[in-house]
C-alpha positions as CSV (number, residue, x, y, z in Angstrom):
1,M,5.7,2.7,-163.7
2,G,7.8,4.1,-166.5
3,V,11.6,5.5,-166.1
4,S,13.4,8.6,-167.5
5,F,16.9,10.1,-167.9
6,D,15.3,13.0,-167.1
7,K,15.1,15.3,-163.7
8,P,12.0,15.2,-161.3
9,E,10.6,18.1,-161.9
10,A,10.5,17.7,-165.8
11,N,9.2,14.1,-165.1
12,A,6.3,15.5,-163.1
13,A,5.4,18.1,-165.9
14,F,5.5,15.2,-169.0
15,A,3.5,13.1,-166.6
16,K,1.3,15.5,-166.0
17,K,0.5,17.0,-169.2
18,Q,0.5,13.6,-170.9
19,G,-2.2,12.3,-168.1
20,F,-0.5,9.4,-167.0
21,G,-1.8,7.1,-164.2
22,Y,1.5,6.1,-162.9
23,P,4.7,7.2,-161.7
24,L,7.5,8.3,-163.8
25,V,10.7,7.5,-161.8
26,S,13.9,9.9,-163.1
27,D,16.8,7.8,-163.2
28,V,19.7,10.5,-164.1
29,T,22.6,8.2,-162.5
30,R,21.4,5.7,-165.2
31,E,21.3,2.9,-162.5
32,I,17.9,1.3,-162.7
33,A,18.7,1.3,-166.8
34,I,21.8,-0.5,-166.5
35,A,20.6,-2.7,-163.6
36,Y,17.8,-3.9,-166.4
37,G,19.9,-4.1,-169.5
38,A,18.1,-0.8,-171.0
39,A,21.5,1.0,-171.0
40,E,25.6,0.0,-170.9
41,D,26.6,2.4,-169.0
42,A,26.5,5.9,-167.1
43,S,27.5,8.2,-170.5
44,A,24.1,6.7,-172.0
45,R,22.7,9.0,-173.5
46,S,19.4,8.0,-173.9
47,A,17.7,4.5,-172.8
48,K,16.6,1.6,-174.6
49,R,12.9,0.8,-174.7
50,V,13.0,-2.3,-172.8
51,G,10.6,-4.3,-170.7
52,V,10.5,-5.9,-167.3
53,V,7.3,-7.4,-165.4
54,I,8.2,-8.0,-161.8
55,G,6.3,-10.0,-159.7
56,P,4.8,-9.4,-156.2
57,D,8.0,-10.8,-154.8
58,G,10.1,-8.7,-156.2
59,R,12.2,-10.9,-159.0
60,V,11.7,-10.5,-162.9
61,K,9.2,-12.5,-163.9
62,Q,9.3,-11.5,-167.7
63,W,12.1,-9.2,-169.8
64,F,11.3,-7.8,-173.2
65,E,14.2,-6.4,-175.5
66,K,12.2,-4.1,-177.4
67,V,8.6,-2.6,-176.3
68,D,5.7,-0.3,-178.3
69,A,5.9,2.5,-174.8
70,R,2.3,3.4,-175.4
71,K,1.4,-0.2,-175.8
72,F,3.4,-2.1,-173.1
73,P,1.5,-0.9,-170.0
74,E,-1.7,-2.5,-171.2
75,Q,0.5,-5.8,-172.3
76,A,2.3,-6.3,-169.0
77,L,-1.0,-5.8,-167.0
78,E,-2.4,-9.1,-169.1
79,L,0.8,-11.2,-168.0
80,V,0.3,-10.1,-164.1
């Protein structure tokens, strides 16, 4: 799953254009980004490119301070 600060309509159009095979979640309030260390607070203009691997139990298994957004999905799949 990807997370973006953009509105749902913009995310849907972007995901369709890019052919994403995974959902792109809108985080306009920055709550998800703050919780996972991708933003300091709700005034953040953009998110840091962090990566999080969450296990089937809902717990964070690994957290990466900086990732390449194009490569991380494949890297994350190798970890699970």
